Structures are given as C-alpha cells and as structure tokens.
CHARMM-style PDB file with segment names, atoms N, HN, CA, C and O in Angstrom:
ATOM      1  N   UNK     1      71.300 -66.817  24.872  1.00  0.00      PROA
ATOM      2  CA  UNK     1      70.404 -67.306  25.904  1.00  0.00      PROA
ATOM      3  C   UNK     1      70.882 -66.812  27.265  1.00  0.00      PROA
ATOM      4  O   UNK     1      72.083 -66.757  27.530  1.00  0.00      PROA
ATOM      5  N   UNK     2      69.945 -66.459  28.111  1.00  0.00      PROA
ATOM      6  HN  UNK     2      68.970 -66.503  27.896  1.00  0.00      PROA
ATOM      7  CA  UNK     2      70.278 -65.949  29.442  1.00  0.00      PROA
ATOM      8  C   UNK     2      70.632 -67.113  30.353  1.00  0.00      PROA
ATOM      9  O   UNK     2      69.953 -68.140  30.360  1.00  0.00      PROA
ATOM     10  N   UNK     3      71.691 -66.943  31.112  1.00  0.00      PROA
ATOM     11  HN  UNK     3      72.242 -66.109  31.106  1.00  0.00      PROA
ATOM     12  CA  UNK     3      72.142 -67.955  32.055  1.00  0.00      PROA
ATOM     13  C   UNK     3      71.051 -68.223  33.094  1.00  0.00      PROA
ATOM     14  O   UNK     3      70.583 -67.299  33.758  1.00  0.00      PROA
ATOM     15  N   UNK     4      70.654 -69.467  33.231  1.00  0.00      PROA
ATOM     16  HN  UNK     4      71.035 -70.218  32.692  1.00  0.00      PROA
ATOM     17  CA  UNK     4      69.605 -69.844  34.172  1.00  0.00      PROA
ATOM     18  C   UNK     4      70.019 -69.651  35.627  1.00  0.00      PROA
ATOM     19  O   UNK     4      69.178 -69.723  36.524  1.00  0.00      PROA
ATOM     20  N   UNK     5      71.310 -69.407  35.871  1.00  0.00      PROA
ATOM     21  HN  UNK     5      71.993 -69.349  35.143  1.00  0.00      PROA
ATOM     22  CA  UNK     5      71.769 -69.207  37.234  1.00  0.00      PROA
ATOM     23  C   UNK     5      71.621 -67.759  37.684  1.00  0.00      PROA
ATOM     24  O   UNK     5      71.874 -67.448  38.848  1.00  0.00      PROA
ATOM     25  N   UNK     6      71.212 -66.863  36.773  1.00  0.00      PROA
ATOM     26  HN  UNK     6      71.007 -67.116  35.827  1.00  0.00      PROA
ATOM     27  CA  UNK     6      70.971 -65.484  37.165  1.00  0.00      PROA
ATOM     28  C   UNK     6      69.756 -65.426  38.087  1.00  0.00      PROA
ATOM     29  O   UNK     6      68.844 -66.245  37.980  1.00  0.00      PROA
ATOM     30  N   UNK     7      69.754 -64.454  38.990  1.00  0.00      PROA
ATOM     31  HN  UNK     7      70.495 -63.788  39.077  1.00  0.00      PROA
ATOM     32  CA  UNK     7      68.606 -64.295  39.882  1.00  0.00      PROA
ATOM     33  C   UNK     7      67.416 -63.780  39.092  1.00  0.00      PROA
ATOM     34  O   UNK     7      67.571 -63.299  37.970  1.00  0.00      PROA
ATOM     35  N   UNK     8      66.245 -63.877  39.670  1.00  0.00      PROA
ATOM     36  HN  UNK     8      66.120 -64.268  40.582  1.00  0.00      PROA
ATOM     37  CA  UNK     8      65.045 -63.363  39.021  1.00  0.00      PROA
ATOM     38  C   UNK     8      65.195 -61.875  38.744  1.00  0.00      PROA
ATOM     39  O   UNK     8      64.819 -61.413  37.667  1.00  0.00      PROA
ATOM     40  N   UNK     9      65.729 -61.125  39.676  1.00  0.00      PROA
ATOM     41  HN  UNK     9      66.035 -61.500  40.551  1.00  0.00      PROA
ATOM     42  CA  UNK     9      65.932 -59.681  39.482  1.00  0.00      PROA
ATOM     43  C   UNK     9      66.862 -59.402  38.311  1.00  0.00      PROA
ATOM     44  O   UNK     9      66.615 -58.482  37.532  1.00  0.00      PROA
ATOM     45  N   UNK    10      67.918 -60.178  38.180  1.00  0.00      PROA
ATOM     46  HN  UNK    10      68.118 -60.925  38.813  1.00  0.00      PROA
ATOM     47  CA  UNK    10      68.853 -59.992  37.068  1.00  0.00      PROA
ATOM     48  C   UNK    10      68.189 -60.313  35.732  1.00  0.00      PROA
ATOM     49  O   UNK    10      68.413 -59.613  34.744  1.00  0.00      PROA
ATOM     50  N   UNK    11      67.376 -61.366  35.696  1.00  0.00      PROA
ATOM     51  HN  UNK    11      67.194 -61.935  36.499  1.00  0.00      PROA
ATOM     52  CA  UNK    11      66.683 -61.732  34.457  1.00  0.00      PROA
ATOM     53  C   UNK    11      65.667 -60.666  34.058  1.00  0.00      PROA
ATOM     54  O   UNK    11      65.545 -60.334  32.879  1.00  0.00      PROA
ATOM     55  N   UNK    12      64.934 -60.127  35.039  1.00  0.00      PROA
ATOM     56  HN  UNK    12      65.033 -60.396  35.997  1.00  0.00      PROA
ATOM     57  CA  UNK    12      63.955 -59.073  34.771  1.00  0.00      PROA
ATOM     58  C   UNK    12      64.667 -57.823  34.266  1.00  0.00      PROA
ATOM     59  O   UNK    12      64.247 -57.224  33.275  1.00  0.00      PROA
ATOM     60  N   UNK    13      65.730 -57.431  34.935  1.00  0.00      PROA
ATOM     61  HN  UNK    13      66.072 -57.917  35.739  1.00  0.00      PROA
ATOM     62  CA  UNK    13      66.487 -56.247  34.540  1.00  0.00      PROA
ATOM     63  C   UNK    13      67.002 -56.389  33.110  1.00  0.00      PROA
ATOM     64  O   UNK    13      66.905 -55.454  32.314  1.00  0.00      PROA
ATOM     65  N   UNK    14      67.540 -57.542  32.793  1.00  0.00      PROA
ATOM     66  HN  UNK    14      67.618 -58.301  33.439  1.00  0.00      PROA
ATOM     67  CA  UNK    14      68.060 -57.803  31.450  1.00  0.00      PROA
ATOM     68  C   UNK    14      66.934 -57.703  30.414  1.00  0.00      PROA
ATOM     69  O   UNK    14      67.127 -57.112  29.351  1.00  0.00      PROA
ATOM     70  N   UNK    15      65.782 -58.266  30.709  1.00  0.00      PROA
ATOM     71  HN  UNK    15      65.626 -58.746  31.573  1.00  0.00      PROA
ATOM     72  CA  UNK    15      64.657 -58.240  29.770  1.00  0.00      PROA
ATOM     73  C   UNK    15      64.186 -56.807  29.513  1.00  0.00      PROA
ATOM     74  O   UNK    15      63.874 -56.459  28.375  1.00  0.00      PROA
ATOM     75  N   UNK    16      64.132 -55.986  30.538  1.00  0.00      PROA
ATOM     76  HN  UNK    16      64.386 -56.269  31.463  1.00  0.00      PROA
ATOM     77  CA  UNK    16      63.708 -54.594  30.366  1.00  0.00      PROA
ATOM     78  C   UNK    16      64.722 -53.792  29.550  1.00  0.00      PROA
ATOM     79  O   UNK    16      64.343 -52.988  28.699  1.00  0.00      PROA
ATOM     80  N   UNK    17      65.997 -54.011  29.809  1.00  0.00      PROA
ATOM     81  HN  UNK    17      66.305 -54.665  30.500  1.00  0.00      PROA
ATOM     82  CA  UNK    17      67.043 -53.286  29.063  1.00  0.00      PROA
ATOM     83  C   UNK    17      67.094 -53.714  27.604  1.00  0.00      PROA
ATOM     84  O   UNK    17      67.411 -52.904  26.733  1.00  0.00      PROA
ATOM     85  N   UNK    18      66.792 -54.952  27.332  1.00  0.00      PROA
ATOM     86  HN  UNK    18      66.534 -55.610  28.040  1.00  0.00      PROA
ATOM     87  CA  UNK    18      66.883 -55.526  25.995  1.00  0.00      PROA
ATOM     88  C   UNK    18      65.719 -55.110  25.092  1.00  0.00      PROA
ATOM     89  O   UNK    18      65.868 -55.097  23.870  1.00  0.00      PROA
ATOM     90  N   UNK    19      64.575 -54.775  25.667  1.00  0.00      PROA
ATOM     91  HN  UNK    19      64.454 -54.786  26.660  1.00  0.00      PROA
ATOM     92  CA  UNK    19      63.411 -54.425  24.862  1.00  0.00      PROA
ATOM     93  C   UNK    19      63.544 -53.001  24.322  1.00  0.00      PROA
ATOM     94  O   UNK    19      63.686 -52.066  25.109  1.00  0.00      PROA
ATOM     95  N   UNK    20      63.501 -52.811  22.996  1.00  0.00      PROA
ATOM     96  HN  UNK    20      63.385 -53.571  22.356  1.00  0.00      PROA
ATOM     97  CA  UNK    20      63.715 -51.476  22.424  1.00  0.00      PROA
ATOM     98  C   UNK    20      62.643 -50.458  22.825  1.00  0.00      PROA
ATOM     99  O   UNK    20      62.916 -49.257  22.848  1.00  0.00      PROA
ATOM    100  N   UNK    21      61.465 -50.905  23.131  1.00  0.00      PROA
ATOM    101  HN  UNK    21      61.243 -51.880  23.112  1.00  0.00      PROA
ATOM    102  CA  UNK    21      60.377 -50.007  23.530  1.00  0.00      PROA
ATOM    103  C   UNK    21      60.552 -49.505  24.965  1.00  0.00      PROA
ATOM    104  O   UNK    21      59.984 -48.481  25.345  1.00  0.00      PROA
ATOM    105  N   UNK    22      61.335 -50.228  25.750  1.00  0.00      PROA
ATOM    106  HN  UNK    22      61.797 -51.060  25.442  1.00  0.00      PROA
ATOM    107  CA  UNK    22      61.448 -49.922  27.181  1.00  0.00      PROA
ATOM    108  C   UNK    22      62.860 -49.594  27.638  1.00  0.00      PROA
ATOM    109  O   UNK    22      63.054 -49.153  28.770  1.00  0.00      PROA
ATOM    110  N   UNK    23      63.833 -49.800  26.788  1.00  0.00      PROA
ATOM    111  HN  UNK    23      63.675 -50.158  25.867  1.00  0.00      PROA
ATOM    112  CA  UNK    23      65.239 -49.751  27.190  1.00  0.00      PROA
ATOM    113  C   UNK    23      65.645 -48.443  27.863  1.00  0.00      PROA
ATOM    114  O   UNK    23      66.443 -48.467  28.800  1.00  0.00      PROA
ATOM    115  N   UNK    24      65.127 -47.322  27.420  1.00  0.00      PROA
ATOM    116  HN  UNK    24      64.478 -47.303  26.660  1.00  0.00      PROA
ATOM    117  CA  UNK    24      65.556 -46.053  27.999  1.00  0.00      PROA
ATOM    118  C   UNK    24      64.540 -45.468  28.962  1.00  0.00      PROA
ATOM    119  O   UNK    24      64.629 -44.289  29.303  1.00  0.00      PROA
ATOM    120  N   UNK    25      63.611 -46.235  29.393  1.00  0.00      PROA
ATOM    121  HN  UNK    25      63.538 -47.193  29.116  1.00  0.00      PROA
ATOM    122  CA  UNK    25      62.622 -45.801  30.381  1.00  0.00      PROA
ATOM    123  C   UNK    25      63.184 -46.013  31.779  1.00  0.00      PROA
ATOM    124  O   UNK    25      63.956 -46.941  32.023  1.00  0.00      PROA
ATOM    125  N   UNK    26      62.787 -45.149  32.677  1.00  0.00      PROA
ATOM    126  HN  UNK    26      62.160 -44.395  32.480  1.00  0.00      PROA
ATOM    127  CA  UNK    26      63.233 -45.262  34.067  1.00  0.00      PROA
ATOM    128  C   UNK    26      62.212 -46.100  34.837  1.00  0.00      PROA
ATOM    129  O   UNK    26      61.407 -45.576  35.607  1.00  0.00      PROA
ATOM    130  N   UNK    27      62.265 -47.403  34.610  1.00  0.00      PROA
ATOM    131  HN  UNK    27      62.919 -47.829  33.985  1.00  0.00      PROA
ATOM    132  CA  UNK    27      61.332 -48.310  35.260  1.00  0.00      PROA
ATOM    133  C   UNK    27      62.017 -48.984  36.437  1.00  0.00      PROA
ATOM    134  O   UNK    27      63.175 -49.393  36.351  1.00  0.00      PROA
ATOM    135  N   UNK    28      61.297 -49.090  37.518  1.00  0.00      PROA
ATOM    136  HN  UNK    28      60.356 -48.758  37.588  1.00  0.00      PROA
ATOM    137  CA  UNK    28      61.813 -49.790  38.685  1.00  0.00      PROA
ATOM    138  C   UNK    28      60.959 -51.039  38.899  1.00  0.00      PROA
ATOM    139  O   UNK    28      59.826 -51.129  38.427  1.00  0.00      PROA
ATOM    140  N   UNK    29      61.526 -51.981  39.611  1.00  0.00      PROA
ATOM    141  HN  UNK    29      62.446 -51.908  39.995  1.00  0.00      PROA
ATOM    142  CA  UNK    29      60.766 -53.184  39.929  1.00  0.00      PROA
ATOM    143  C   UNK    29      61.292 -53.786  41.218  1.00  0.00      PROA
ATOM    144  O   UNK    29      62.438 -53.572  41.613  1.00  0.00      PROA
ATOM    145  N   UNK    30      60.432 -54.531  41.847  1.00  0.00      PROA
ATOM    146  HN  UNK    30      59.501 -54.704  41.526  1.00  0.00      PROA
ATOM    147  CA  UNK    30      60.789 -55.341  43.008  1.00  0.00      PROA
ATOM    148  C   UNK    30      60.380 -56.761  42.672  1.00  0.00      PROA
ATOM    149  O   UNK    30      59.345 -56.984  42.044  1.00  0.00      PROA
ATOM    150  N   UNK    31      61.182 -57.709  43.087  1.00  0.00      PROA
ATOM    151  HN  UNK    31      62.022 -57.527  43.598  1.00  0.00      PROA
ATOM    152  CA  UNK    31      60.810 -59.102  42.850  1.00  0.00      PROA
ATOM    153  C   UNK    31      60.953 -59.896  44.131  1.00  0.00      PROA
ATOM    154  O   UNK    31      61.892 -59.708  44.905  1.00  0.00      PROA
ATOM    155  N   UNK    32      60.011 -60.775  44.332  1.00  0.00      PROA
ATOM    156  HN  UNK    32      59.248 -60.927  43.704  1.00  0.00      PROA
ATOM    157  CA  UNK    32      60.026 -61.630  45.513  1.00  0.00      PROA
ATOM    158  C   UNK    32      59.248 -62.897  45.209  1.00  0.00      PROA
ATOM    159  O   UNK    32      58.051 -62.848  44.926  1.00  0.00      PROA
ATOM    160  N   UNK    33      59.921 -64.012  45.267  1.00  0.00      PROA
ATOM    161  HN  UNK    33      60.894 -64.052  45.497  1.00  0.00      PROA
ATOM    162  CA  UNK    33      59.290 -65.329  45.130  1.00  0.00      PROA
ATOM    163  C   UNK    33      58.351 -65.421  43.933  1.00  0.00      PROA
ATOM    164  O   UNK    33      57.208 -65.858  44.071  1.00  0.00      PROA
ATOM    165  N   UNK    34      58.823 -65.016  42.775  1.00  0.00      PROA
ATOM    166  HN  UNK    34      59.751 -64.661  42.663  1.00  0.00      PROA
ATOM    167  CA  UNK    34      58.047 -65.159  41.552  1.00  0.00      PROA
ATOM    168  C   UNK    34      57.124 -63.998  41.234  1.00  0.00      PROA
ATOM    169  O   UNK    34      56.542 -63.961  40.151  1.00  0.00      PROA
ATOM    170  N   UNK    35      56.973 -63.040  42.158  1.00  0.00      PROA
ATOM    171  HN  UNK    35      57.446 -63.071  43.038  1.00  0.00      PROA
ATOM    172  CA  UNK    35      56.127 -61.876  41.920  1.00  0.00      PROA
ATOM    173  C   UNK    35      57.018 -60.689  41.594  1.00  0.00      PROA
ATOM    174  O   UNK    35      58.011 -60.440  42.278  1.00  0.00      PROA
ATOM    175  N   UNK    36      56.653 -59.948  40.533  1.00  0.00      PROA
ATOM    176  HN  UNK    36      55.847 -60.150  39.978  1.00  0.00      PROA
ATOM    177  CA  UNK    36      57.393 -58.753  40.145  1.00  0.00      PROA
ATOM    178  C   UNK    36      56.433 -57.577  40.153  1.00  0.00      PROA
ATOM    179  O   UNK    36      55.375 -57.621  39.524  1.00  0.00      PROA
ATOM    180  N   UNK    37      56.810 -56.520  40.871  1.00  0.00      PROA
ATOM    181  HN  UNK    37      57.669 -56.484  41.382  1.00  0.00      PROA
ATOM    182  CA  UNK    37      56.013 -55.291  40.929  1.00  0.00      PROA
ATOM    183  C   UNK    37      56.741 -54.215  40.139  1.00  0.00      PROA
ATOM    184  O   UNK    37      57.872 -53.854  40.465  1.00  0.00      PROA
ATOM    185  N   UNK    38      56.085 -53.701  39.089  1.00  0.00      PROA
ATOM    186  HN  UNK    38      55.167 -53.995  38.824  1.00  0.00      PROA
ATOM    187  CA  UNK    38      56.649 -52.652  38.242  1.00  0.00      PROA
ATOM    188  C   UNK    38      56.173 -51.282  38.702  1.00  0.00      PROA
ATOM    189  O   UNK    38      54.991 -51.095  38.992  1.00  0.00      PROA
ATOM    190  N   UNK    39      57.100 -50.318  38.771  1.00  0.00      PROA
ATOM    191  HN  UNK    39      58.060 -50.470  38.535  1.00  0.00      PROA
ATOM    192  CA  UNK    39      56.745 -48.939  39.065  1.00  0.00      PROA
ATOM    193  C   UNK    39      57.537 -48.020  38.146  1.00  0.00      PROA
ATOM    194  O   UNK    39      58.563 -48.413  37.592  1.00  0.00      PROA
ATOM    195  N   UNK    40      57.058 -46.812  37.991  1.00  0.00      PROA
ATOM    196  HN  UNK    40      56.224 -46.492  38.441  1.00  0.00      PROA
ATOM    197  CA  UNK    40      57.716 -45.840  37.140  1.00  0.00      PROA
ATOM    198  C   UNK    40      56.698 -45.161  36.248  1.00  0.00      PROA
ATOM    199  O   UNK    40      55.492 -45.302  36.448  1.00  0.00      PROA
ATOM    200  N   UNK    41      57.185 -44.424  35.264  1.00  0.00      PROA
ATOM    201  HN  UNK    41      58.164 -44.309  35.101  1.00  0.00      PROA
ATOM    202  CA  UNK    41      56.318 -43.663  34.371  1.00  0.00      PROA
ATOM    203  C   UNK    41      56.637 -44.034  32.928  1.00  0.00      PROA
ATOM    204  O   UNK    41      57.801 -44.096  32.531  1.00  0.00      PROA
ATOM    205  N   UNK    42      55.591 -44.277  32.156  1.00  0.00      PROA
ATOM    206  HN  UNK    42      54.646 -44.227  32.479  1.00  0.00      PROA
ATOM    207  CA  UNK    42      55.719 -44.522  30.720  1.00  0.00      PROA
ATOM    208  C   UNK    42      54.850 -43.514  29.981  1.00  0.00      PROA
ATOM    209  O   UNK    42      54.011 -42.847  30.587  1.00  0.00      PROA
ATOM    210  N   UNK    43      55.053 -43.404  28.673  1.00  0.00      PROA
ATOM    211  HN  UNK    43      55.735 -43.946  28.181  1.00  0.00      PROA
ATOM    212  CA  UNK    43      54.345 -42.401  27.886  1.00  0.00      PROA
ATOM    213  C   UNK    43      53.004 -42.860  27.338  1.00  0.00      PROA
ATOM    214  O   UNK    43      52.209 -42.036  26.885  1.00  0.00      PROA
ATOM    215  N   UNK    44      52.741 -44.154  27.373  1.00  0.00      PROA
ATOM    216  HN  UNK    44      53.387 -44.823  27.741  1.00  0.00      PROA
ATOM    217  CA  UNK    44      51.489 -44.640  26.778  1.00  0.00      PROA
ATOM    218  C   UNK    44      51.033 -45.931  27.450  1.00  0.00      PROA
ATOM    219  O   UNK    44      51.801 -46.625  28.117  1.00  0.00      PROA
ATOM    220  N   UNK    45      49.739 -46.222  27.244  1.00  0.00      PROA
ATOM    221  HN  UNK    45      49.115 -45.659  26.702  1.00  0.00      PROA
ATOM    222  CA  UNK    45      49.220 -47.486  27.751  1.00  0.00      PROA
ATOM    223  C   UNK    45      49.842 -48.668  27.010  1.00  0.00      PROA
ATOM    224  O   UNK    45      49.953 -49.762  27.563  1.00  0.00      PROA
ATOM    225  N   UNK    46      50.243 -48.449  25.772  1.00  0.00      PROA
ATOM    226  HN  UNK    46      50.153 -47.560  25.323  1.00  0.00      PROA
ATOM    227  CA  UNK    46      50.941 -49.486  25.014  1.00  0.00      PROA
ATOM    228  C   UNK    46      52.250 -49.868  25.710  1.00  0.00      PROA
ATOM    229  O   UNK    46      52.544 -51.051  25.882  1.00  0.00      PROA
ATOM    230  N   UNK    47      53.038 -48.856  26.111  1.00  0.00      PROA
ATOM    231  HN  UNK    47      52.799 -47.895  25.971  1.00  0.00      PROA
ATOM    232  CA  UNK    47      54.296 -49.137  26.809  1.00  0.00      PROA
ATOM    233  C   UNK    47      54.038 -49.838  28.142  1.00  0.00      PROA
ATOM    234  O   UNK    47      54.796 -50.721  28.542  1.00  0.00      PROA
ATOM    235  N   UNK    48      52.975 -49.442  28.819  1.00  0.00      PROA
ATOM    236  HN  UNK    48      52.359 -48.725  28.494  1.00  0.00      PROA
ATOM    237  CA  UNK    48      52.629 -50.089  30.089  1.00  0.00      PROA
ATOM    238  C   UNK    48      52.339 -51.573  29.858  1.00  0.00      PROA
ATOM    239  O   UNK    48      52.823 -52.430  30.597  1.00  0.00      PROA
ATOM    240  N   UNK    49      51.554 -51.864  28.835  1.00  0.00      PROA
ATOM    241  HN  UNK    49      51.161 -51.167  28.235  1.00  0.00      PROA
ATOM    242  CA  UNK    49      51.227 -53.256  28.529  1.00  0.00      PROA
ATOM    243  C   UNK    49      52.457 -54.028  28.056  1.00  0.00      PROA
ATOM    244  O   UNK    49      52.651 -55.183  28.436  1.00  0.00      PROA
ATOM    245  N   UNK    50      53.286 -53.392  27.229  1.00  0.00      PROA
ATOM    246  HN  UNK    50      53.129 -52.454  26.921  1.00  0.00      PROA
ATOM    247  CA  UNK    50      54.504 -54.050  26.743  1.00  0.00      PROA
ATOM    248  C   UNK    50      55.424 -54.417  27.906  1.00  0.00      PROA
ATOM    249  O   UNK    50      55.988 -55.511  27.927  1.00  0.00      PROA
ATOM    250  N   UNK    51      55.578 -53.519  28.862  1.00  0.00      PROA
ATOM    251  HN  UNK    51      55.120 -52.630  28.844  1.00  0.00      PROA
ATOM    252  CA  UNK    51      56.427 -53.803  30.018  1.00  0.00      PROA
ATOM    253  C   UNK    51      55.909 -55.028  30.767  1.00  0.00      PROA
ATOM    254  O   UNK    51      56.686 -55.896  31.166  1.00  0.00      PROA
ATOM    255  N   UNK    52      54.612 -55.091  30.953  1.00  0.00      PROA
ATOM    256  HN  UNK    52      53.981 -54.387  30.630  1.00  0.00      PROA
ATOM    257  CA  UNK    52      54.025 -56.228  31.655  1.00  0.00      PROA
ATOM    258  C   UNK    52      54.267 -57.525  30.888  1.00  0.00      PROA
ATOM    259  O   UNK    52      54.612 -58.546  31.484  1.00  0.00      PROA
ATOM    260  N   UNK    53      54.088 -57.488  29.572  1.00  0.00      PROA
ATOM    261  HN  UNK    53      53.809 -56.659  29.088  1.00  0.00      PROA
ATOM    262  CA  UNK    53      54.283 -58.692  28.766  1.00  0.00      PROA
ATOM    263  C   UNK    53      55.745 -59.124  28.734  1.00  0.00      PROA
ATOM    264  O   UNK    53      56.035 -60.320  28.774  1.00  0.00      PROA
ATOM    265  N   UNK    54      56.662 -58.176  28.665  1.00  0.00      PROA
ATOM    266  HN  UNK    54      56.427 -57.204  28.633  1.00  0.00      PROA
ATOM    267  CA  UNK    54      58.095 -58.502  28.686  1.00  0.00      PROA
ATOM    268  C   UNK    54      58.435 -59.218  29.994  1.00  0.00      PROA
ATOM    269  O   UNK    54      59.138 -60.228  29.987  1.00  0.00      PROA
ATOM    270  N   UNK    55      57.941 -58.699  31.101  1.00  0.00      PROA
ATOM    271  HN  UNK    55      57.370 -57.878  31.106  1.00  0.00      PROA
ATOM    272  CA  UNK    55      58.227 -59.292  32.417  1.00  0.00      PROA
ATOM    273  C   UNK    55      57.544 -60.651  32.554  1.00  0.00      PROA
ATOM    274  O   UNK    55      58.132 -61.595  33.081  1.00  0.00      PROA
ATOM    275  N   UNK    56      56.323 -60.744  32.086  1.00  0.00      PROA
ATOM    276  HN  UNK    56      55.845 -59.976  31.657  1.00  0.00      PROA
ATOM    277  CA  UNK    56      55.563 -61.993  32.207  1.00  0.00      PROA
ATOM    278  C   UNK    56      56.274 -63.162  31.530  1.00  0.00      PROA
ATOM    279  O   UNK    56      56.130 -64.308  31.958  1.00  0.00      PROA
ATOM    280  N   UNK    57      57.040 -62.879  30.477  1.00  0.00      PROA
ATOM    281  HN  UNK    57      57.158 -61.949  30.129  1.00  0.00      PROA
ATOM    282  CA  UNK    57      57.739 -63.942  29.734  1.00  0.00      PROA
ATOM    283  C   UNK    57      59.076 -64.352  30.363  1.00  0.00      PROA
ATOM    284  O   UNK    57      59.704 -65.305  29.903  1.00  0.00      PROA
ATOM    285  N   UNK    58      59.509 -63.655  31.390  1.00  0.00      PROA
ATOM    286  HN  UNK    58      58.999 -62.881  31.764  1.00  0.00      PROA
ATOM    287  CA  UNK    58      60.789 -63.993  32.028  1.00  0.00      PROA
ATOM    288  C   UNK    58      60.627 -65.283  32.837  1.00  0.00      PROA
ATOM    289  O   UNK    58      59.677 -65.445  33.602  1.00  0.00      PROA
ATOM    290  N   UNK    59      61.566 -66.177  32.646  1.00  0.00      PROA
ATOM    291  HN  UNK    59      62.338 -66.045  32.024  1.00  0.00      PROA
ATOM    292  CA  UNK    59      61.549 -67.447  33.378  1.00  0.00      PROA
ATOM    293  C   UNK    59      61.561 -67.184  34.879  1.00  0.00      PROA
ATOM    294  O   UNK    59      62.411 -66.447  35.378  1.00  0.00      PROA
ATOM    295  N   UNK    60      60.624 -67.782  35.592  1.00  0.00      PROA
ATOM    296  HN  UNK    60      59.934 -68.381  35.187  1.00  0.00      PROA
ATOM    297  CA  UNK    60      60.554 -67.638  37.047  1.00  0.00      PROA
ATOM    298  C   UNK    60      59.514 -66.644  37.511  1.00  0.00      PROA
ATOM    299  O   UNK    60      59.198 -66.603  38.700  1.00  0.00      PROA
ATOM    300  N   UNK    61      58.967 -65.837  36.605  1.00  0.00      PROA
ATOM    301  HN  UNK    61      59.224 -65.871  35.639  1.00  0.00      PROA
ATOM    302  CA  UNK    61      57.935 -64.874  36.984  1.00  0.00      PROA
ATOM    303  C   UNK    61      56.590 -65.591  36.997  1.00  0.00      PROA
ATOM    304  O   UNK    61      56.171 -66.174  35.997  1.00  0.00      PROA
ATOM    305  N   UNK    62      55.929 -65.536  38.134  1.00  0.00      PROA
ATOM    306  HN  UNK    62      56.269 -65.062  38.946  1.00  0.00      PROA
ATOM    307  CA  UNK    62      54.624 -66.169  38.280  1.00  0.00      PROA
ATOM    308  C   UNK    62      53.497 -65.148  38.261  1.00  0.00      PROA
ATOM    309  O   UNK    62      52.374 -65.458  37.865  1.00  0.00      PROA
ATOM    310  N   UNK    63      53.806 -63.921  38.696  1.00  0.00      PROA
ATOM    311  HN  UNK    63      54.719 -63.669  39.018  1.00  0.00      PROA
ATOM    312  CA  UNK    63      52.781 -62.883  38.768  1.00  0.00      PROA
ATOM    313  C   UNK    63      53.417 -61.523  38.550  1.00  0.00      PROA
ATOM    314  O   UNK    63      54.533 -61.273  39.005  1.00  0.00      PROA
ATOM    315  N   UNK    64      52.700 -60.633  37.847  1.00  0.00      PROA
ATOM    316  HN  UNK    64      51.793 -60.836  37.478  1.00  0.00      PROA
ATOM    317  CA  UNK    64      53.183 -59.275  37.616  1.00  0.00      PROA
ATOM    318  C   UNK    64      52.156 -58.303  38.180  1.00  0.00      PROA
ATOM    319  O   UNK    64      50.971 -58.370  37.856  1.00  0.00      PROA
ATOM    320  N   UNK    65      52.633 -57.400  39.032  1.00  0.00      PROA
ATOM    321  HN  UNK    65      53.596 -57.345  39.295  1.00  0.00      PROA
ATOM    322  CA  UNK    65      51.795 -56.307  39.537  1.00  0.00      PROA
ATOM    323  C   UNK    65      52.265 -55.052  38.804  1.00  0.00      PROA
ATOM    324  O   UNK    65      53.365 -54.557  39.048  1.00  0.00      PROA
ATOM    325  N   UNK    66      51.430 -54.548  37.911  1.00  0.00      PROA
ATOM    326  HN  UNK    66      50.536 -54.950  37.713  1.00  0.00      PROA
ATOM    327  CA  UNK    66      51.803 -53.451  37.040  1.00  0.00      PROA
ATOM    328  C   UNK    66      51.302 -52.131  37.618  1.00  0.00      PROA
ATOM    329  O   UNK    66      50.143 -51.767  37.422  1.00  0.00      PROA
ATOM    330  N   UNK    67      52.173 -51.412  38.331  1.00  0.00      PROA
ATOM    331  HN  UNK    67      53.115 -51.708  38.490  1.00  0.00      PROA
ATOM    332  CA  UNK    67      51.822 -50.117  38.910  1.00  0.00      PROA
ATOM    333  C   UNK    67      52.476 -48.969  38.128  1.00  0.00      PROA
ATOM    334  O   UNK    67      52.747 -47.908  38.689  1.00  0.00      PROA
ATOM    335  N   UNK    68      52.725 -49.189  36.836  1.00  0.00      PROA
ATOM    336  HN  UNK    68      52.504 -50.052  36.380  1.00  0.00      PROA
ATOM    337  CA  UNK    68      53.297 -48.124  36.013  1.00  0.00      PROA
ATOM    338  C   UNK    68      52.268 -47.019  35.812  1.00  0.00      PROA
ATOM    339  O   UNK    68      51.080 -47.288  35.633  1.00  0.00      PROA
ATOM    340  N   UNK    69      52.733 -45.779  35.843  1.00  0.00      PROA
ATOM    341  HN  UNK    69      53.698 -45.561  35.989  1.00  0.00      PROA
ATOM    342  CA  UNK    69      51.882 -44.621  35.615  1.00  0.00      PROA
ATOM    343  C   UNK    69      52.045 -44.173  34.162  1.00  0.00      PROA
ATOM    344  O   UNK    69      53.159 -44.130  33.640  1.00  0.00      PROA
ATOM    345  N   UNK    70      50.929 -43.841  33.515  1.00  0.00      PROA
ATOM    346  HN  UNK    70      50.024 -43.875  33.939  1.00  0.00      PROA
ATOM    347  CA  UNK    70      50.978 -43.341  32.151  1.00  0.00      PROA
ATOM    348  C   UNK    70      50.847 -41.822  32.200  1.00  0.00      PROA
ATOM    349  O   UNK    70      49.865 -41.281  32.708  1.00  0.00      PROA
ATOM    350  N   UNK    71      51.863 -41.150  31.659  1.00  0.00      PROA
ATOM    351  HN  UNK    71      52.661 -41.590  31.246  1.00  0.00      PROA
ATOM    352  CA  UNK    71      51.869 -39.684  31.642  1.00  0.00      PROA
ATOM    353  C   UNK    71      52.683 -39.215  30.443  1.00  0.00      PROA
ATOM    354  O   UNK    71      53.785 -39.708  30.201  1.00  0.00      PROA
ATOM    355  N   UNK    72      52.143 -38.272  29.704  1.00  0.00      PROA
ATOM    356  HN  UNK    72      51.248 -37.871  29.900  1.00  0.00      PROA
ATOM    357  CA  UNK    72      52.899 -37.708  28.586  1.00  0.00      PROA
ATOM    358  C   UNK    72      54.111 -36.985  29.140  1.00  0.00      PROA
ATOM    359  O   UNK    72      53.982 -36.118  30.004  1.00  0.00      PROA
ATOM    360  N   UNK    73      55.278 -37.336  28.650  1.00  0.00      PROA
ATOM    361  HN  UNK    73      55.383 -38.040  27.948  1.00  0.00      PROA
ATOM    362  CA  UNK    73      56.509 -36.740  29.159  1.00  0.00      PROA
ATOM    363  C   UNK    73      56.987 -35.609  28.284  1.00  0.00      PROA
ATOM    364  OT1 UNK    73      58.015 -34.997  28.573  1.00  0.00      PROA
TER     365      UNK     73
END
C-alpha cells in the first residue's frame, strides 16, 4: 500500500511507473490541488486512455486533463 503521506505528485509518479502498459513511456505530468495534467507521447489511443484511468484512480486526484499525443513511434 502506498503511504498516504506521499504528495500527490509522488503518488501519481508511482502509479505511472507501476503500470506495465505505461512504465517505460516518457510521460510528464503536472499536479495542482487535485488536478493532474498529462503530457507526452503514447503509441495508441488505448495507452492514452489507460494513462488517464491509472491517474484517475490515484487517491487525491479530482480531475485529469489528458493532453497525451498519440503517434506511432
């Protein structure tokens, strides 16, 4: 279980690294007061949606702005 004393950014980072579909992707994010903005490039719309769902389930996330770009790498 993730320590509840971790910051929102630390929890989001941990969730992205832990997900096998996203672990080696170069995804960036900004977090502020419950809002997380995702940026970067993924290979499919599935990965884009998975990233959003992974972040949405993180404790403390109230809103996700998904600005990931889909491009075949």
